[in-house]
C-alpha positions in Angstrom: 6.4 -34.2 -21.1 4.6 -32.4 -18.4 5.8 -28.8 -17.3 7.0 -29.0 -13.6 4.1 -28.2 -11.4 1.2 -27.9 -14.0 0.4 -31.4 -14.9 0.0 -30.4 -18.5 2.1 -31.0 -21.4 5.0 -28.4 -22.0 3.5 -26.9 -25.3 0.0 -26.5 -23.9 1.2 -24.6 -20.7 3.6 -22.7 -22.9 0.6 -21.9 -24.9 -1.6 -20.7 -22.0 1.3 -18.4 -21.1 1.8 -17.0 -24.3 -2.1 -16.2 -24.5 -1.9 -14.6 -20.9 0.9 -12.3 -22.2 -0.8 -11.5 -25.1 -4.0 -10.3 -23.1 -1.6 -8.6 -20.6 0.0 -6.6 -23.5 -3.6 -5.6 -24.8 -4.4 -4.4 -21.1 -1.2 -2.4 -21.2 -1.9 -0.9 -24.6 -5.4 -0.3 -23.5 -4.2 2.0 -20.7 -2.3 4.0 -23.0 1.2 2.2 -22.3 3.8 1.2 -24.8 5.2 -2.0 -24.9 8.9 -1.8 -25.4 9.9 -5.6 -25.2 8.6 -8.8 -24.7 10.1 -12.1 -23.4 13.6 -10.5 -23.0 16.1 -12.9 -21.9 19.6 -12.9 -20.4 21.8 -15.5 -18.5 19.9 -14.7 -15.4 16.5 -15.3 -16.5 13.6 -13.6 -18.5 11.5 -10.6 -18.4 7.9 -11.1 -19.8 7.2 -7.4 -20.4 9.0 -4.2 -20.5 6.7 -1.0 -21.2 6.5 2.6 -20.8 3.4 3.8 -18.7 1.3 6.6 -20.0 3.1 8.9 -17.5 6.6 7.8 -18.7 7.6 5.3 -16.0 9.7 2.2 -17.3 7.9 -0.7 -15.9 9.0 -4.3 -16.0 5.8 -6.6 -15.9 5.9 -10.2 -14.6 2.8 -12.2 -16.0 1.4 -15.2 -14.4 -1.3 -17.0 -16.2 -3.5 -19.7 -14.6 -6.4 -21.8 -15.8 -7.7 -22.4 -12.1 -7.2 -21.1 -8.8 -6.7 -24.5 -7.4 -3.2 -23.2 -6.4 -4.0 -19.8 -5.6 -4.4 -16.7 -7.6 -1.9 -16.1 -10.4 -0.6 -13.0 -8.7 0.3 -15.0 -5.7 3.0 -17.0 -7.6 5.4 -13.9 -7.3 6.9 -14.0 -3.7 9.8 -12.2 -2.5 12.6 -14.0 -4.0 11.0 -13.8 -7.4 10.4 -10.2 -6.7 14.2 -9.8 -6.1 15.0 -11.7 -9.1 12.9 -9.4 -11.2 14.5 -6.4 -9.7 18.0 -8.0 -10.9 16.6 -8.7 -14.3 15.4 -5.0 -14.7 18.8 -3.8 -13.8 20.4 -6.1 -16.6 17.7 -4.9 -19.1 18.7 -1.2 -18.4 22.4 -2.0 -18.9 21.9 -3.8 -22.0 19.8 -0.9 -23.3 21.8 1.9 -22.0 18.9 3.1 -20.2 19.1 5.4 -17.1 15.6 6.2 -15.9 15.0 8.3 -12.7 12.8 5.5 -11.2 11.3 2.3 -12.7 9.2 -0.3 -11.0 8.1 -3.8 -11.0 4.4 -5.0 -11.6 2.7 -8.2 -11.8 -0.3 -9.1 -14.0 -2.1 -12.2 -12.9 -4.6 -13.7 -15.8 -7.0 -16.3 -14.8 -8.3 -18.2 -18.0 -11.4 -20.5 -16.6 -13.4 -22.6 -19.1 -16.7 -20.7 -20.1 -15.5 -17.3 -18.6 -13.8 -14.3 -19.9 -10.5 -13.7 -18.9 -9.9 -12.0 -15.7 -6.8 -9.8 -15.3 -5.4 -8.7 -12.0 -2.7 -5.8 -12.3 -0.5 -5.4 -9.0 1.7 -2.3 -9.3 5.0 -1.6 -7.8 5.6 -5.1 -6.4 9.2 -4.6 -5.9 
C-alpha cells in the first residue's frame, strides 16, 4: 500500500521519515541542544522532536523529509493550519510532562535526501 501522496510503499516512506528525524536530531545535538523526546503521540497527533536549546528554550520540532523537490521544499509542507496543530500538540506535551516554561517555540527542520548528494537540512526557527 502506498503512503498517501508519496507514491511509495508505506514502509519505505516511513524509513525515509525516520532517517530524516535521525539527521535532524544529530543536527540539534551538534548545536548543543538536548533531545528530550521523539515521536511523542497523543490523541491529537504526534510531535517529531522535543528539544532543549543551548540557551534553555524548549523547542518543538516538526521534521519534514523529502527525496526530491518535485512538490516543493520539505519545509514548505508546514502551513498555517499545521503550525496551529503543532502549537496545540506542544501544549498537550507540556501538560502531560507537567512543564511550565516561560516560553517555547515551534521549529521546522526540512531534510532533503536526493540520490548522490549529501543530505541537506534547512532549519526554520520560531514558525509558530
